[in-house]
N, C-alpha and C positions, 0 to 999 in steps of 0.2 A: 364269264369274266370278259371285260372289254379288252380289245387288243391295244387300245391307246391308253397309256398310263396317265394317271392324274399327275400334273406337275405340282410339286410341293416345294416350298421354300422354307428353310430354317434360317431365322435371323438370330445369330448368336455366335460367339467366338469359341465355344467349347467343341473341340473335335471329337472328344469321347461321346458327347451327346449326339453328334451327327452320326457316328458309327452305330450307336445304340438305337437311335430313331430309325435309321435305314434298316437295321435288322428287325425291329419290331414291325415296321411297315411291310416288310416282306412276308410277315406272318398273318397280316390282316386279310381275311377272306373276302372275296367278292370283287376286289379291285386290284389293279397294279399301280404302283406309285414310282415316280421318278423324283428323287430328293436332290435338291441343290442347296447351297449354303452361301450366305453373305454374313459378314461380321460387323461391319461398321454401320452406325446409324445413317450417315449420309448415303452410303451405298444401298442400304435397305430401302430408304425412301425413294431413291431413283428406281429401284427394281419394283417396288410397290406401284409406282406411278405407271409403269408399263403394263401392269396387270397381266403378266404372262403365266401366272400360276393359279391353280384352282384353290389351293389351301396354303395358309401361312402359319408357321409355328414361330413363336418368339420366345427366346430364352434370355431374359434380361440379365446382364452381368454388371452393368453400370448403375443399377438401381432402378427405381420406379420412374424417374423422370424420362429416361430413354424410352421406356415401354409406353408411357402415356403419350409421349410425342408421336410415336408411331400410330397409336389409336386415334389421336386427334387429327392427324394428317389424313388418315384413311377416311374418317368420318367427314371431314371438311370437303373432301374430294369425291364423296359418294362412291367409294370403292366397296362393292358388295361381294366380297370374298371373305370366307371365315378366317379370323385371326385367333389362333389358339395359343395360349400361354403355357409354357412349361416352366414351373418354378420349383426351387429347392425348398427352403424352409421359410417361405413367405408367411407373414401373419394373415390371419383371417381378414383383417381390415385391408391389407394390401390386395389380397385376392378379390375382395368385394369391389375395390376401386377399379381394378382391371375390368371386371365384368360390367360395372356401371359406366365405364368409359367406352364400352362397345366390344370387348372381347367376347367371342362366342363360347369360350370355355377357358378354364384355368386348371391345369392338371398338375398334380404333385409329381415331381421328378422321380422320387423313390418308388412310386407305385405304377409307373408306366408299364403297360402290358398290351398285347394285341386287342383284347376285348375293350379295354378302356379307350384305347386310341380309336378303334372303329366307332364306338359310341360317340366320342367327341367329334370325329370327322362327320359322321352322319348328322349329328345335332348342328354342327357348325354350318354345313351346307344348307340345311333347312333354315337355320337362323338367318343366314345371308340372303336366301331367297325371300324370306318374310320381310327383311329390312328393305330389300330392293322394291318389293311390291308396295310397301308402306310409302317409300319415297316417291314412287310413281303415282300413287293415289293422291298424296299430298300435292304433288306438282300439278296433277289434273284438277284438283279442287281449287288451287290458286288460279289456274287459267280460267276456270268457270267463274270464279269470283270476280276476276278482272273483266271478263266479258259482261257479266251482270252489272258491274259498276259503270260500264261505259254505255249500257243500254238505257235509253231514256224511257221513263215510265209515262205512258199516256193514260190519263184518267178521263173516262167518259162519264159525264153526269147526266 
């Protein structure tokens, strides 16, 4: 187990969920976690922008708009950290929209347990790594295309 805990941020206003998540994270094997919490959308966007945490959990209380705002802001700014949603009784369509918008996972609140959380965290970290590599590859391809477009072609006949 690493001596340095993973920094985890919970974005949501539910103090009961914070306590529950902290207790479950303490049971996850292989890593230690330090859980922090912010409640408001503005505060969470400022915290996300600083990228001080390795993992982000979002528990939307104000509905889907707040959650998708967080995902779109993260995507637009190339933040490659896993964002995992914890939802109550969200519809399948809502969960799919979160995933299509860039969430690494969408977990049902009533089924949270250490094994599910560990799986979501591991998947989220790998998902974020893959997204970062994809972004870097696309950026490199754009640079190469720009260089190629500026290079004059000399045809010898």
